[in-house]
C-alpha angles and dihedrals in degrees: 000000000000093000104095124158090215096050120126093228117074123197121196115214139156115269093213139010132173117274096257091062098046114118090018103074108114098235082080087078099061090037088058093046093050091047089054090050098040091236117159117228138173127221132239108191127207125201105235091192093065132062111280113260110254094232090057091057087066087062098038113019094205098043093244131139147277114051119166126205109192105186092314098325106112126198136174130194116062094242093056090046092050092050091048092051094043091056088067095062133039089211088073100030114025122224093227105102097227095044090048090050092048093050091048091049092052092047090057091042090057093053099036106033104030111020098059090057091046090051090050089050089056089051096052094039101043119006099038101017094129095052118104093226090056092053090050094046100047101076095053091042091053090050093050094044091046090054091052091050092048090056090047091051091048091051092047092051112162094331118124094227138008094271097027093261126054115274139160087276089070091054088054097045097042093051090049093050090051089067088074093058093121092057138062092240094108101029090053089059106062095195092054092043091053091045093051092046089051092052094046091050092062110112091228091058092047091052093046093050093045092052093050093048093045090057091053091049092051091052099042108144116247114260114260 
């Protein structure tokens, strides 16, 4: 298993989050990438229920996760971390110049063109669902997001993955699409549903998800 307390790579994650957030915390992305690569890593766990330690804010200004320390090279933001890890292995970022450019473009597309709308959907559907502005915003948001997903489905076509073969871009896009799991946005688009199912069926994803969830289970607060 890639989790090894003596590993040179350290991943910072939360030791516990509420049930609604489980499987969505973004350290899942580098966990998945390192599982695909067979890279060992150790964990540094933060308590999300307490104020963020001041030293950590020097590494991640907003106190978020993940942070990756790769032998003294430290990165924050999951997209930057994915790109850093992918550069280690042609299985995630091909050597061919055009394929590398395509995978990089789709990685940024996932985080720039799809994820902000997904995050807004979470806001209007969960965190601010009782606010009047959220009720008013949701229909137009669903229309805009649906249009983006339609274009994604058209571009994917019958291909197995975004660039034909699995790359780091699929880690990015699949984890973004998973944010919509409480909606019909993906199931209503069969190509996207099949694509997401294909990504989630990968053994590396299954191991990464299981490890993240197991950590939350181990640190479940005692019942009051």
